[in-house]
BATIVO-783876 format. One record per residue (C-alpha): x, y, z. Coordinates in steps of 0.5 Angstrom, whole numbers, plus 500, padded with zeros to 3 digits. Layout:
BEGIN
XYZ ...
This chain:
BEGIN
500500500 502507499 504511505 501518507 507521508 510521501 516524499 516531495 518529488 522535484 523537477 530539479 532532482 530529475 535524473 535519467 533512468 539507470 536501466 532501460 527496457 527495450 522490449 516488454 513481453 507480457 502474458 496475462 492468465 486472466 481470472 477475477 480473483 487470481 490473475 497471473 502476470 508474467 512480464 519478460 523484460 529485455 533490460 538494457 544498462 544505460 550508458 554510464 551505469 556502473 555494473 554494481 548499480 542496483 535495478 529499482 522497480 516500482 510496485 504497488 499492492 502486487 503479490 510477487 511470485 517469482 523473479 528470474 534473470 537470464 533463465 535462472 531464479 534470482 536469489 531470494 537473499 538478493 531481493 529487497 522488497 518494500 511496499 513500493 519497490 523491488 530492488 535487484 542488486 545482483 545483476 549480470 554484467 552484460 549490457 542487456 539481460 532478460 528479467 522475468 517477473 511473475 506477479 498475482 493480482 486480484 482485479 475484482 477487488 481493485 476498487 481504485 480502478 488503477 492498474 488492472 481491475 474488473 468491473 461488470 465482468 469486464 477486465 480493464 486497465 488504467 495505467 496513467 499516471 502510475 497504474 502499471 506498477 499495480 500490474 507488474 514490477 517495472 521502472 514505472 516512469 514515462 521516459 522508459 520507452 519499450 516495444 510490447 507483445 502481449 498475450 491474453 488468456 481468458 475464459 472463452 464464455 466470460 471474455 470472448 473479446 481480448 484487446 491490447 495495444 498495437 496490431 492483432 496477431 495469433 489467436 487460438 483455443 486453449 484447454 478448459 474452455 479458454 482461449 488466447 490473443 496476441 497483440 504487438 505494438 511496434 511503436 516505442 511507448 511508456 508503460 503508462 500507455 499500456 492497455 488491455 480489455 477482456 470481456 463480453 462486448 459488442 462491436 461497432 466496426 468501420 474503416 478509414 482510408 488514410 491520406 497515403 491510401 492505407 486502410 485502418 480497421 476502426 472498432 468501438 466496443 460497448 456493453 452488449 446491446 449498445 453498439 448503436 449508441 456508438 455511431 456518433 462517436 465513430 463519425 467523430 473519430 473519422 472526422 478527427 482522423 481526417 482533420 489531423 491529416 489536413 491540419 497537422 499532416 499527421 497520419 495514423 500509424 497502425 492497422 487498427 484503431 479500437 475504443 472501449 466504453 466502460 461504465 466504471 472509469 475514473 477519468 473521461 478517457 485514456 489515449 492508450 496507443 491504438 486502444 483508447 478506453 473511455 468512460 461510456 458517458 463520452 461514447 454512448 449517445 442518442 437523442 433520447 439519452 444524451 443532451 446537445 452538450 453531451 454530443 459536443 463533449 463526446 466529439 471533443 473528447 473522441 478527438 482529444 484522445 485520437 490526437 494524443 496518438 501524436 501529441 502524447 504517444 509518438 512523442 511523450 513527456 520525459 517526466 510527469 512535470 512535463 504533463 502539459 507538453 502533451 495535454 496542453 497541446 492536445 487540448 488546443 488541438 481538440 479545441 480547434 477541431 471543435 471550432 472547425 466542426 461548430 461555431 468558432 466564436 460559440 466554442 470560444 465562449 464555452 472554452 473561456 467560461 470553463 477556463 474562468 470557472 475552473 482554472 482562474 479559480 484554481 489560480 486564485 486559491 491554495 491549489 495554485 501551481 504553475 503549468 509545469 509544476 516544480 514539485 509534487 507528492 502525488 502526480 494524480 493531483 496535477 491533472 488540473 485545469 491549469 495543466 489542461 486548460 491553461 496549457 492549451 492557452 499557452 499554445 494558443 498564444 504561441 499560435 497568435 504570436 507567430 501566425 498560422 504559417 509559422 505555427 504549422 512549420 514549428 509543429 512540423 519541426 517538433 513532430 519531425 525532430 522528436 518522434 519516438 522520444 520522451 521530450 520536455 517543454 523546452 523542446 517544444 518551445 525551441 521548435 517555435 524559436 527556430 521556425 519564427 527566428 525569435 527568442 522565446 525564452 521569456 515565454 517559458 515564464 508562463 510555464 514556470 509561474 502560477 497565477 493569473 496575470 492582470 493587465 491594467 489599461 488606461 486610455 488618453 485621447 487627444 482630439 487635437 492630435 487625433 491620437 489614442 494612447 493606451 497605457 498597458 501594465 501587467 502584474 501577477 499576484 503572489 501564489 503559494 511558493 511564488 511571491 515574485 513574478 517576472 513579466 510575461 509576453 501577453 498577446 492582446 488582440 484588439 480593435 477600435 470601434 466608431 461611434 456607428 459600431 464599425 471597426 477602424 483601421 489600426 494606424 500605429 508605428 509601435 513596434 509591439 503591434 503586429 496586425 491587430 495584436 499588441 505584445 505586452 512583454 514589459 511591466 508597462 508600455 505605451 501604444 499610440 494609435 493615430 488618425 482618429 477623428 473621434 474617440 473610439 471604443 476600445 475592444 480589448 482581448 478579442 477572442 480572449 487572446 491571452 489567459 489574463 484579467 483585464 482592468 479597464 475603467 470603461 464607462 458602461 456606455 462603451 461596454 454596452 456599445 461593444 455588447 451591441 456592435 463589436 464585430 468580434 462575437 467573443 467580445 460582444 459576449 465578454 462585454 455583456 457578461 462583464 455588465 451582467 457580472 457588475 450588476 450582480 455584484 452591485 446587487 450583492 453589496 446593496 449599491 445597485 443602480 437602477 438606471 445602470 442595471 436597466 440598461 443591461 437588462 434591456 440589452 439582454 432582453 433585446 437579444 431574445 427578440 433579435 433574430 439576426 443573431 446566431 441562436 447558439 450565440 444568443 443562448 451563450 449571452 442569455 446563460 448568466 453568470 453563476 453563483 460560483 463566478 461571483 464568489 470569485 469576483 467578490 473573493 473576500 468575506 463571501 456570504 454564499 446565500 447573499 450571492 444567491 439572492 443577488 444572481 437569482 434577483 437579477 435573473 428574475 428581473 431579466 425574465 420579468 422584462 422579457 415577459 410572456 412575449 418570451 413564451 411565444 418566442 420559445 414556442 415558435 423556436 421549438 416548432 418542428 424541432 423534435 429530435 433533429 440532431 443538426 447544429 442549427 437545431 442544437 443552437 435553437 434548443 439551447 436558445 429556447 431553453 435559456 429563455 424559458 429558464 429565465 421565464 421560469 426563474 421570474 415566475 412569469 405566468 405560464 412559464 412553469 407550466 410550459 417547462 413541465 409540458 416540455 418535460 413531459 413531451 420532449 423528444 430529446 434528452 436536451 429539452 427533457 433535462 433542461 426542463 428538469 433543471 428549471 423545475 427542480 429549482 423552481 420550488 413549485 409544489 405543483 410541477 417540480 416533484 412530478 417532473 423529478 419523479 417522472 424523469 426517474 421512472 423513465 430513466 431508472 434503468 439507464 445509468 447515464 440518464 439517471 446520473 443526470 437525475 441525481 445532478 439536477 437535484 444536487 444543485 438545488 440551492 440553499 438549505 433545502 438543497 443540502 437536505 436534498 443531497 442528504 436524501 440522495 446519498 441514501 437513495 438505493 440507486 446511489 453508490 460511491 463505487 461508480 465514479 460517474 454516480 459519485 460525481 453526479 451528487 458530490 461534485 455538483 453539490 460542492 463545486 456548483 452550488 455554493 449556497 447549499 455547500 457553504 452553509 454558515 453552520 458547517 453542515 455542508 462541509 461536514 457531510 462532504 468530508 464524511 463522504 470523501 473519507 468513505 470514498 478515500 478508502 476505496 478510490 483515493 484518486 476520485 476522493 482527491 479530485 472532489 477535495 479540490 472543491 475546498 480551494 475556495 474556503 478561505 474566501 468566505 466569511 470568517 464563521 463559515 471559513 472556520 467550519 471549513 478549516 475544522 473539517 480540513 483539520 479533522 481530515 488531515 489528522 485521520 489515520 490512514 488517509 491516502 497520499 492523494 487526499 492528504 496532499 490536497 488537504 495539506 495544500 488547502 491548509 497551507 
């Protein structure tokens, strides 16, 4: 077992491996309670390794059966076995030698869902980051690259499907009604990319012809009877393969590409070479079971894992500190894919919403860390929004700075130079330096510094000289372990709007401006724009060109001008979102100005009746800031109940302003939609549901009844679930519970749909919401053993429902802490992910925060607390 008091692992202490493994030959004799793994390793002494240097192998909860070297049993006296390592000191003097290790596992009792486990009768693996050590003793680090041959043996009836990485080889029957299959992966890979799946599964098959004319067999394996639900995922896969060839010149490199969907999986998906394993919520879809948002996520995650074939697999990371090398680049690639498949501005709005809710919040609390952290105790705790989302934003900034042609040249150079290697961030950035012929050493500060930079902007318009001077300055707040910050290069895309709303030409001789981008790479700089006959309205950070906060004392009239006229749709949304957020914060502090708020409400309500706007964009504009965003904006002495009153009061006023006319708009928008699954229909559904949600929140006559009717008659899960969310929070005795009960009866036998039923109730606000969560935890269909089900209640309650979670008497914290401790005993990785909800506890008023601290301190003193949870608690309390 891993110990709680884990050592601190630091990037500065990295040393290359003393031994490599050229080839791994694995045989699995699969049994639920007694799987035997025989690992035959071709071990190579690395250059400069002394003959007497011992070989240290990682292991976790393994039963060691035997060890042999070059065909002879290894002396027991020379075996040093601990809870976490197997050390072999008496090794041959040869440069290479064969090491055979036999281990015994109990997959059915592996509730951690790391390594080899069995769930619902299916054997499955998850090896990233350090799960392979739960299969066999091995140098479990990403810079040990090997080829693999795998032989799987299992019962024919229980496991007719036997899958592993690479290309399929020989198959055959064995005695005792068993059979075998051999797989070979010719590409070098680290052990974290190893995978196997064995069980009873249905197959949806297809094929893809690559740009060079090779045919690749495609397969998606799902639980029996669910193959039809994987058709959209298959279509997304083929589009991803084609897109990667066109945009990046990357062709698939094996004869087969398989995906397996399982119900018990800690992550969203895993990019194992040639055998991606997915949480089934990101594969299975039909109009009646998945929302339009689910479909969008399936498309993005299918693409993400496929794109890893080159950015993560063919080129992997040297050590886990370089996790952003594969994840940041691959997130950027899947974001660009989604933008090409859908509405680019709407996708960007969606991405930035998630970035601000997750990563900006992370950066502002005790869990803040650099995109490339300098130290960790448990690597599983660094699969964070900072590594993934902020990592993607850094790649996006590089693309903005160098332009599309040079960006492609840089990535081509990266693929050519580092194919088959375990690389570091400097390798990636150096390719941009060469392609662009410029120095990017300052850019590395983005990877090394935590915190969200703030860009302050001051304007000076000189009517006599027809000039506008922008003074821009940057600063980054102190974060845990980093009090001093260096300036970073910040690309700020901007525009200048005339009084009629048109874009003006940017006339400047400032060296820092290229096309429409200012590169702020100093503490402060002035940029002068000339030839202006009137004071323009400045549109800053178009497309969200950098992950920063902007402080710009822009009058409300100019913000409204941007919200109504900016040619950059992202900035139209951003201006409106800022106006609404400011109005909500003013309400919270009791200093709301009726006239100012009226102007914002009127602008919002006009969007409902503006048929020139893309419905999906209008939906984003009408999806108002959450309670969680206001927590981040207020940031000190927060009263969660008062925040909820402020947000709900503002939404109520918007709905009242829209009025009953809005019901007519909803009715017209929904006419003829039924179960259409094209992007236009999805946009209209999102728009009509955004409008109806505001009307229900404001109790407009007939709105609740309309929502209930939609719930009962909806042809899609999108409309049924949206109505459930509205009604669950409506506190309407006539319709709310009826909708909750009806949804349960309809979907009680479908696990993914039932997760939506749990989550809809987990975000009921206030004390009533806490009571509902208490009841859900006792529901016969609730279980902590399934990650999706646990997240559907605990994650939504703690991360998306401040007024219920942050109760002033601490009852929300106590309930949450009890559940996390229960989960820690079986699945510490999931427990730690949930604990990140405590990142904001210091932001709340002192009495509330005191209860949070008591819960955290009690958890810290718990005997047997896992390394995963212990590190999160320790950082929250620091």
